[in-house]
N, C-alpha and C positions, 0 to 999 in steps of 0.2 A: 634607647636607654630605658630600662624597666627597673623600677625600684632602686634607682641609683647605680645600677650595674652598667659597665661600659661594654660595648660590643666592638670587636675588632674584626676587620675583614681583610682578606688578602686577595689581590687580583693577579692572576698569572696570564700573561699574554703569550699567544702562540708565537714561536720564533719568527715566523714569516709574516706576521700581522702587519708590520710597518711597510714592508716591501709590497705586499699585495694591495694594501689600501692606498699607498702613495701612487702606485701605477694606475689604479682605478680613478683616483681623484685627478691625476694628470690627464688621463684620457677624457674624463668629463670636462675639464677645462679646455682641452683642445676642441672638443665638440662644441662647447659654448662659443668659443672664439670663431670657429669656422662657420657655424650657423648664423651668428650675428653678422659677419661680413657678407655671407651669401644673401641673407634676407634683407639687409640694408640696401643692397644694390638697386632694388626696384624703386626705392624712395629717394635715392641719391640723384641730384641734378646731373644731367649729362650733356656735354657739348662734344668734346673730343673723346670722352671715355676715360681720361686719365684720373679724374677724381674718383670714379667708381672703382678703378683698379688700384689706386694708391694704398688702400689698407692691405691689399695682398702683398704689395711690395714693402710696406712699412711696418708690418706686424709680425712679431715672432709668435706663431700659433702656439697656444698653451701658456702664454705669459699672463693672460688676463687683461692685457692692455691693447686696445685696437688703435692703431696710429694711422691717421690719414696724413701722408707726407706731401700732399700737394700744397704749394705755397698759399693758395686761395681757399683752402678747405675751411678755415675758421669762419670767414665771413659768409661762405656758402652755407655752412651748417647753421649759423645763427640767422641767416636770411636778411642781413642788414648790409647796406652799402658801406664800404670802408674806403677811406681816402688816404693817399700818402702824406706823411708829415715831414717837415724839414727838408723837402726836396729829395728825400731818399725814397725810392720805390719799394724798398724792402720793409720799411716800418710803416704800418698803417693803423689808423684808429677809426672807430665808427664815426660816420658823418653826423654832424649836428646841425639841424635836427635829424634824428634817426629816420632813415628811409628804408623801407622793405624792398628786397630784391623781387623781381618777377622771374619766375622760372618758366622756361620754354617747356611745354608739355608734348611737343611733337615726338621726341625720342623716348621720353620717360613720362607717361601720363600721370604717374603717381608721385613724381618728384616734388619734394617740399623741404622746408627747413626742419631742423631738429629730427632728421631721419632716424637716428637711433631711438629716440623716444617713441616715435610712431611705430617703428618695427617692434620695440619692446612691448608696447601696448597690444599690438595685434598678434604677436608670436611668442611673447615671453613665457607664457604658460607651457607651450609645447617644448620650448628649449629647456626649461627647467625639468619637465617630465623626462625628456631624453637624457639629460645629464644625470638625473637621479637614477634612471635605469642603468646607465653606464657605471655609476658609482656604487650601485647596489643598494640604494635606499628608495624611499618613496617621496614624491613631491606632492604637496597639496595642490588642489585645483585652482 
């Protein structure tokens, strides 16, 4: 606004703008989901291998939600012992006092609790840069 004058602007979108960008954003989300699952594997505790494979089985790639569908995934992730309550083995609560799990390092030497956070700290920047390249933008370092 200059000297009390109003300025009007009109934006015209290319007809294919929405379709092109939605596809790029969807591809970027699929990349993020896939990379997170792939890179978390090295930090995920392993005995039988089911826990590490469960996000492959439980996640719809591109949804933005990674789901570990192993029944013991929660307490493995938080690294705390959980005990059954009320005689039901399906309902568990954290033990009181809280006790940390000890992970076997023989099959996965980098296995630890909060494996998503560890993976994000070590590889998050590379994942964001890859997603930005797919989406057609730039990611900060």
